[in-house]
VMD Tcl script that draws the C-alpha trace (Angstrom):
set ca {
  {0.00 0.00 0.00}
  {1.27 3.46 -0.89}
  {1.16 6.43 1.46}
  {0.99 9.80 -0.30}
  {2.21 12.82 1.65}
  {1.99 16.43 0.50}
  {4.05 19.11 2.22}
  {3.19 22.78 1.86}
  {4.86 25.82 3.34}
  {6.57 29.10 2.66}
  {10.20 29.75 1.81}
  {12.58 29.63 4.76}
  {10.54 27.16 6.83}
  {12.74 24.12 6.17}
  {10.56 22.09 3.83}
  {13.55 20.57 2.02}
  {15.05 19.25 5.26}
  {11.70 17.84 6.37}
  {11.28 16.07 3.04}
  {14.79 14.62 3.30}
  {14.19 13.31 6.84}
  {10.88 11.66 5.87}
  {12.49 10.00 2.84}
  {15.59 8.80 4.68}
  {13.55 7.36 7.56}
  {11.30 5.47 5.13}
  {14.30 4.14 3.18}
  {16.03 2.99 6.40}
  {12.93 0.98 7.28}
  {12.95 -0.76 3.89}
  {10.34 1.18 1.92}
  {10.65 2.42 -1.62}
  {10.37 6.22 -1.69}
  {10.03 8.86 -4.37}
  {9.90 12.58 -3.66}
  {10.21 15.98 -5.18}
  {9.95 19.53 -3.97}
  {9.42 22.84 -5.70}
  {11.38 25.68 -4.17}
  {13.37 27.18 -7.04}
  {11.37 30.37 -7.46}
  {10.64 30.97 -3.80}
  {12.16 33.69 -1.73}
  {11.73 33.88 2.01}
  {7.98 33.90 2.42}
  {7.18 32.50 -1.06}
  {5.16 29.31 -1.62}
  {7.07 25.98 -1.51}
  {5.76 22.43 -1.70}
  {6.84 18.82 -1.91}
  {5.54 15.31 -2.48}
  {6.65 12.12 -0.73}
  {5.32 8.74 -1.75}
  {6.16 5.70 0.38}
  {5.34 2.07 -0.35}
  {6.56 -1.29 -1.53}
  {7.29 -0.05 -5.08}
  {6.86 3.57 -6.13}
  {7.12 4.71 -9.75}
  {6.42 8.45 -9.57}
  {7.11 11.12 -6.94}
  {3.96 13.09 -7.73}
  {0.89 12.63 -5.57}
  {-2.07 12.30 -7.97}
  {-4.94 14.72 -7.32}
  {-7.48 13.17 -4.95}
  {-5.04 10.54 -3.67}
  {-3.21 12.39 -0.89}
  {-3.32 10.62 2.47}
  {-1.60 13.26 4.60}
  {-1.00 16.96 4.13}
  {1.75 18.36 6.32}
  {0.94 22.08 6.20}
  {3.59 24.33 7.68}
  {1.19 27.30 7.42}
  {-2.66 27.45 7.37}
  {-3.02 29.10 3.96}
  {-0.89 26.29 2.50}
  {-3.27 23.75 4.04}
  {-6.11 25.39 2.16}
  {-4.07 25.70 -1.04}
  {-3.09 22.00 -1.14}
  {-6.23 20.42 0.34}
  {-7.53 19.67 -3.15}
  {-4.91 16.98 -3.60}
  {-6.29 14.99 -0.65}
  {-8.71 12.09 -0.66}
  {-11.83 12.36 1.48}
  {-11.13 11.75 5.17}
  {-7.39 12.40 4.74}
  {-5.34 13.88 7.57}
  {-3.96 17.40 7.72}
  {-1.18 18.16 10.19}
  {-1.54 21.91 10.46}
  {0.94 24.33 11.97}
  {-1.36 27.22 12.95}
  {1.44 29.82 12.92}
  {0.50 32.27 10.17}
  {2.90 33.83 7.68}
  {0.82 36.46 5.94}
  {1.43 36.84 2.18}
  {2.42 40.26 0.88}
  {-1.03 40.91 -0.62}
  {-2.62 40.32 2.81}
  {0.00 42.50 4.50}
  {-0.79 45.26 2.01}
  {-4.51 44.78 2.75}
  {-5.31 43.95 -0.88}
  {-6.68 40.52 0.09}
  {-8.09 39.07 3.29}
  {-6.57 36.01 4.90}
  {-9.08 33.16 4.28}
  {-9.84 32.33 7.93}
  {-13.32 30.89 7.27}
  {-12.18 28.66 4.41}
  {-9.29 27.31 6.49}
  {-11.67 26.56 9.39}
  {-13.95 24.67 7.00}
  {-11.16 22.13 6.34}
  {-12.22 20.54 9.67}
  {-15.52 19.45 8.14}
  {-13.90 17.36 5.40}
  {-10.58 16.19 6.84}
  {-9.12 15.07 10.14}
  {-7.16 18.19 11.05}
  {-4.50 18.01 13.73}
  {-3.77 21.61 14.71}
  {-0.76 22.86 16.64}
  {1.15 26.10 16.85}
  {4.45 24.30 16.42}
  {6.32 27.61 16.39}
  {5.12 28.57 19.89}
  {5.64 25.04 21.25}
  {9.18 25.01 19.84}
  {9.96 28.30 21.59}
  {8.84 26.70 24.88}
  {11.22 23.81 24.22}
  {14.01 26.30 23.66}
  {14.42 27.06 19.96}
  {11.85 28.00 17.31}
  {13.84 26.11 14.66}
  {12.71 22.75 16.08}
  {9.07 23.44 15.16}
  {9.33 21.18 12.10}
  {10.62 18.31 14.22}
  {7.47 18.67 16.34}
  {5.48 18.26 13.12}
  {7.57 15.21 12.19}
  {6.79 13.72 15.60}
  {3.08 14.09 14.89}
  {3.52 12.68 11.36}
  {5.46 9.68 12.66}
  {2.34 8.33 14.41}
  {0.63 8.01 11.03}
  {3.38 6.16 9.15}
  {4.67 2.62 9.54}
  {8.22 3.73 10.36}
  {9.84 2.82 13.67}
  {10.29 5.60 16.24}
  {14.00 4.79 16.61}
  {14.43 5.09 12.84}
  {12.90 8.58 12.96}
  {15.16 9.60 15.82}
  {18.31 8.23 14.19}
  {17.44 9.99 10.93}
  {16.84 13.30 12.70}
  {20.16 12.94 14.53}
  {21.88 12.38 11.16}
  {20.41 15.61 9.75}
  {20.71 18.20 12.52}
  {23.77 19.85 14.06}
  {25.29 17.81 16.88}
  {24.79 20.58 19.44}
  {21.03 20.64 18.78}
  {20.34 16.89 18.92}
  {18.92 16.98 22.46}
  {16.50 19.82 21.59}
  {15.42 18.02 18.43}
  {14.79 14.79 20.34}
  {12.69 16.71 22.87}
  {10.75 18.32 20.00}
  {10.16 14.95 18.31}
  {8.94 13.37 21.57}
  {6.63 16.33 22.16}
  {5.11 15.93 18.70}
  {4.84 12.15 19.05}
  {2.90 12.49 22.31}
  {0.81 15.48 21.13}
  {-2.95 15.06 21.27}
  {-5.11 17.40 19.23}
  {-7.12 19.61 21.57}
}
mol new
graphics top color blue
foreach p $ca { graphics top sphere $p radius 0.5 }
foreach p [lrange $ca 0 end-1] q [lrange $ca 1 end] { graphics top cylinder $p $q radius 0.2 }
display resetview
């Protein structure tokens, strides 16, 4: 069985590193993995996205429309933007920390609060302000590892594999903080 994961965020949030960690963890546990990410035109704050497909044998990195199992949204507007790729009853792991686009900052458009809230009626949405929780742990940069901890509960990859992969991809001096962030995400229950 294939698991299709879509990642959506804005430039500077660490989407490439998250994609790499997911792929490496899946490969270490014996899965076939294909992925891609689109970041080439982004500047800090610009839209970025990626696909990760995990299974016994994967032929394409692209998640077909309507076949996404999990959307890991690093920002609420990106959850709304990429929700169309999901199948009914899919999961959305949603970082509620907002990064307002320029057009919203310039008051030319309104942030789509109502439309984002309506995602709860169609999908299982796991909401967390990973940015604020990471600051409590000690460093805002570990917010994505909190999200990976939440994601790990929904994939058939061993917890120790996740932790070893994270350790391989973060600076040595921040391993303890990243492990704390992962454990926090793994034990997180949606309020």
